[in-house]
NUNULO-405936 format. One record per residue (C-alpha): residue in one letter; y, z, x. Coordinates in steps of 0.001 Angstrom, whole numbers, plus 500000, padded with zeros to 6 digits. Layout:
N
aYZX ...
This chain:
495
x476944494063441265 x480721493874441761 x482697491088439970 x486457490479440219 x488320488164437873 x491882487037438419 x493792485816435359 x490509485421433491 x488609483416436201 x485835484874438317 x487061484824441932 x484367487099443474 x482910484316445662 x486203483735447543 x486985487390448284 x486463488372451913 x483408490391452496 x484102494111452988 x487787493874451970 x487397495527448493 x488833499034448282 x489531500852445047 x491214504267444621 x491336506433441497 x493483509516441932 x493468512344439417 x494799511671435911 x498332510226435659 x498527508985439235 x498258505200439505 x494803503666440243 x494897500896442927 x492752498076444078 x493032495911447240 x491109492895448600 x491563489806450746 x491251486062449923 x491094483266452626 x492962480095451679 x491656476956453508 x491140473241452716 x487850473983450975 x489328476888448965 x492669476030447332 x493294479065445040 x496430480921445856 x496932484413444262 x500260485312442880 x502043488505441596 x501797489711438007 x498366488231437387 x495778490403435574 x492847491570437642 x489562493111436252 x486834494623438495 x483398495292436950 x480310496937438368 x477542495375436306 x478678495887432687 x480994498668433584 x484754497994434052 x485811500055437088 x489407498685437424 x491902496672435307 x495548496105436163 x498139493818437611 x498660492248441031 x501680494102442423 x501965492771445963 x500736489704447846 x501194489245451641 x500274486083453609 x499226485863457214 x498610482655459237 x495215482430460865 x494254480573464123 x491875478225462330 x494504476774460046 x493727479064457142 x495842481718455403 x494789485330454777 x496090486687451490 x496197490471451204 x496316491480447526 x497443494916446211 x496837495844442548 x497943498662440354 x496522499723436944 x498181498978433685 x500611501911434047 x502724499468436038 x503676497864432709 x504753501145431273 x507767501331433620 x509556498178432511 x511648499902429921 x513474503227430042 x513043505853427247 x516329507123425755 x515344509413422931 x515587512992421600 x512915514641419390 x513202517882417376 x510302519754415725 x507854516953416470 x504332517185417782 x503493515886421222 x501098513250419843 x503735511921417430 x506300511659420224 x503869509628422360 x503071507417419466 x506781506742418797 x507524506058422524 x504631503537422727 x505718501775419463 x509360501354420707 x508890500916424413 x505277499804425130 x503882498110422049 x500939496491423898 x499521499981424553 x497478502152422122 x497192505836421454 x493629506138420276 x492805508959422718 x496040510892422401 x495202514340420967 x497842517035421191 x499099518548417960 x501233521130419793 x504728521176418316 x507821520471420420 x510967522400419295 x513258520100421219 x512979517559424054 x515183514663425400 x514404511740427549 x517570510398429142 x516629506878430384 x513381507672432209 x510312505486432388 x507477505749429873 x505135507260432438 x507795509862433348 x508270510707429689 x504558511207429054 x504264513178432283 x507086515443431127 x505177516205427969 x502073516780429983 x503822519299432343 x505331521202429431 x502103521396427446 x499569521875430428 x497714518697429360 x496470515786431405 x496783511990430807 x496054508527432149 x495931504876431189 x492396503504430728 x491262499953431536 x491891498662427986 x495492499878427954 x494825503018425831 x496665506255426588 x494413509355427084 x496271512637426526 x493995515612426470 x493448519261427407 x492963519583431152 x489439519736432437 x487858518774429130 x486319515292429956 x482764515625431414 x481413513378434137 x478524511009433093 x476144512999435408 x475954516175437386 x474530517021440842 x471397518916441725 x469035519076444760 x467098515884445074 x468158514345441814 x469303511102443479 x472792511249442024 x474359511582445484 x473690510229448926 x471666512708451061 x473690514689453507 x476975513567451913 x477488516729449809 x480046519072451596 x481641522320450238 x484290524565451814 x485973527758450721 x489795527983450909 x490558531632451695 x494376531006451863 x494562530826447957 x493052534331447487 x494858536597445007 x493802540099444017 x497088541813443074 x499234539849440612 x502768540638439382 x503967538808436214 x507630538925435387 x508489537852431825 x511706537735429875 x513678540603428244 x511920542686425729 x513112545513423399 x512472549140424326 x512701552352422352 x515895553684420796 x518121555248423523 x521500557106423507 x524151557154426102 x526631560066426341 x530242559907427609 x533041562378428097 x536384561576426441 x539658562582428175 x542165561412425565 x543296558379427673 x540277556343428614 x539579553330426299 x536591551588427853 x533152552962428705 x530541551107430778 x527033551109429313 x523914551475431399 x521726549440428984 x522030545973427484 x521356546642423869 x519463544054421804 x521603544603418718 x524953546164417665 x524746549879418653 x526073552852416666 x528919554948418025 x529951558521417142 x532882560560418508 x532718564298418063 x529923563856415541 x531930561369413363 x530682557817412913 x532857555001414078 x532884551389412887 x531701548968415656 x532679545222415960 x531831542625418532 x534611542309421196 x536535538957421165 x534789537920417934 x535547540457415182 x538924541253413758 x540727543773415916 x542231545548412936 x538979545964411089 x536968548241413478 x537368551458415401 x535760550179418648 x534141547044419987 x530894546198421853 x530374543533424477 x526736542302424848 x526999540625428203 x529467542882429984 x527737546016428462 x530715548153427436 x532320549939424471 x536087549571424022 x538324551674421789 x541732550646420460 x544964552439421362 x544919554071417962 x541313555223418240 x541024556569421761 x538574559451421871 x539918562889422542 x538839565170425432 x535384566616425249 x531989566950426957 x529450564366425768 x531544563900422650 x531023560043422726 x527449559005421769 x526324555276421859 x522872554679420403 x520929551384420316 x517687549492421256 x517844548584425001 x516555545363426538 x514686545423429859 x512923542941432060 x509179542724431504 x507206543219434677 x503454544005434843 x501115544582437814 x497349543896437588 x494826544096440490 x491143543521441153 x489621546553443056 x486361544786444126 x488196541877445702 x490706544270447387 x487909546366448809 x486154543165450133 x489186541167451488 x492168543551451510 x495314543142449417 x496584539616448643 x499610539805446345 x501023537032444151 x504059536979441877 x504544534709438842 x507682534501436665 x507833533108433128 x510883534024431081 x509248532765427862 x506791535672427928 x508135538387425598 x504999540531425178 x503453543035427544 x499942542124426309 x500549538423427035 x501898539264430520 x498763541428431340 x496500538696429962 x498166536142432226 x497853538311435308 x494194538876434590 x493638535169434166 x495230534557437632 x492909537231439157 x489871535672437619 x490667532305439105 x491753533421442591 x489991536739443362 x487442534978445616 x489564532026446857 x489013528404445977 x486248525940446820 x486771522283447738 x484054519691448278 x483114516000448456 x480072513674448173 x479151509994448121 x477174508102445493 x475975504595444698 x476231505327440953 x479191504007438972 x480992505896436264 x482894508762437922 x486696509037437345 x489254511458438553 x489980514341436029 x486355514448434946 x484402517753435184 x481139517793437153 x478717520679437810 x476816521299441051 x473638523305440896 x472259523456444429 x469623526089445297 x469711524824448869 x473438525400449345 x473529528501447078 x476086526902444722 x476153526901440921 x479743525925440007 x481871523506438000 x484399521247439780 x487197518880438903 x486947515401440310 x490277514897442234 x489805511383443709 x487262508554443575 x487340505689446080 x485213502592446246 x484317500756449558 x482385497577449787 x479427497736452210 x477698494427451369 x478091491419449196 x476642493142446158 x476784496821446963 x479408499551447641 x479743503273447947 x481882505637445854 x483425508641447698 x484348511631445506 x486608514621446280 x486313517870444274 x488268521074443556 x486931524182441966 x487401524737438330 x487972528471438646 x491514527788437586 x490359526398434232 x490902529797432584 x494669529640433517 x495072526240431837 x493150527345428751 x495281530483428528 x498564528583428707 x497401525989426125 x496281528820423898 x499685530323423928 x501299527022422902 x498822526504420118 x499307529988418763 x503087529606418802 x503542532435421344 x505391529901423510 x507589527011422523 x508125523664424180 x511887523355424265 x514361522181426812 x517342524468427720 x520855523011427526 x522196520037425744 x521717516379426707 x523930513733425146 x522154510416424700 x524256507321424298 x522914504112422873 x525537501389423117 x524925497670422805 x527271495207424428 x526549491833422881 x526985488784425024 x528757485981423173 x528830482316424241 x531849480187423276 x531670476424423657 x535010474513423753 x534978470739423361 x537603468036423572 x537420464673421743 x539406461619422943 x539491458332420849 x540042455244422946 x541128452155421063 x539293449183422461 x540416446689419787 x542752443831420947 x545457444647418455 x549085443709419393 x551347446799419427 x554972446494418439 x557479448363420649 x561192448700420239 x563558448824423242 x567173449720423003 x569285448072425721 x572945448923426255 x575350447003428428 x578524448312429944 x581181445720431082 x583660446527433852 x586843444481433539 x588318443509436894 x591758442221437645 x592264438698439079 x593236440088442443 x590432442690442370 x589260443423445931 x585564442441445814 x583373443842448520 x580320441805449493 x577096443115450978 x574126441368452426 x571590442994450041 x571416445045446812 x573435448227446975 x571379451346446742 x572164453299444755 x573756450589442431 x577513450296442675 x580360447715442309 x579635445837445521 x578365442266445182 x575618440499447098 x576986437736449280 x574932434526448592 x575049431938451287 x572655429278449836 x573678427743446529 x576960429464446025 x580428427841445915 x581058429263449281 x578198427482450881 
């Protein structure tokens, strides 16, 4: 029986019948859950983003995560249709960006450190990868991207479970809780379907590795008494020896060693030997001999005659510069042939039984279909078909490629390959603190009725006028003030 709780409360009874859909895609890809809720006067719960959602089938938790999207749609009867989209807990891993560099650290220790500093609510109980990383940098990428980067470089798989624990493990190593056989009741009759993918067939494989050392080789040149520089056919792994007319010459590295300390100079990248003006070889036939250990590109070809006879030639080329051994290159080519010499098989089935997850390994033994093979579960989807029941749809891919994964992991564990990034990445960690400054002003107002003493300085200027001074009279005050006087009609001696 399916039960869905939202923020710790059972809301199964208000979920629209047939609206529950759950998808579980292989390993690190995000699991999702969707369902509908009808809001009306008799049902007043309104879902909101960022609430925790847990879905169980009986006692088994089949989904746990966070509401990531809520859309609302008006209905004709006055109700509101809420469409809810949920994502698993990996949604919380992307809230902070990882900005770290690790040197000579195991993958599992790197993951533990990242979780401690960037996702402390997650655990690492099921992280198991002791493979050493020579150097790796994370320049402000999400936690999920950082873990995926480690998974890609180590050929491991990972996912977040429904109790927020990280699973980091060798690919194709988690078994399904049950397998399939004819009439065992583990799948719905007539739902099992298998198909062969002929387009992936490979029966002649070329593997190109890096540069490896060959056997000692000498190159001969003719001196003419004037030529100073001689182009080499081989890129030597180490400093070569040089003789002129049978006499040994001292050899330095061009543009690095002291010009006065050696007879001639070798350039690794440009592949030449250069003599100085004072050491130019004289004329002669093959009188200049350069001897060293050459480097050459490792390329191997391996084919499967039985598959070629049956299907014709299907070629495939693979390049890996970290392979520096012919035996390793041949082993990789054989592994590719073993996986793809008969093409690939894909399949699907449906079941009422809970417990399957993407990334699990399941075996099909069907006498009726003539199949006895192991498959990797790629996708598991749940669809509700009644109030209490639903059906799980499962997609499969052949596990013939398992040997390739095991081979690559084996190289890493044995130290034949290193996890290391090329180039240099500069990581900056600068903190710009935000400071808050509060400025205040205090004004004291005196409300006491206290008399204030003020001093006023008044000065008076007298203008002395003669008896016969010609006074000019005006009707009103003179503006600006002057010597004219206001004529007063009422109360004056002239009245």
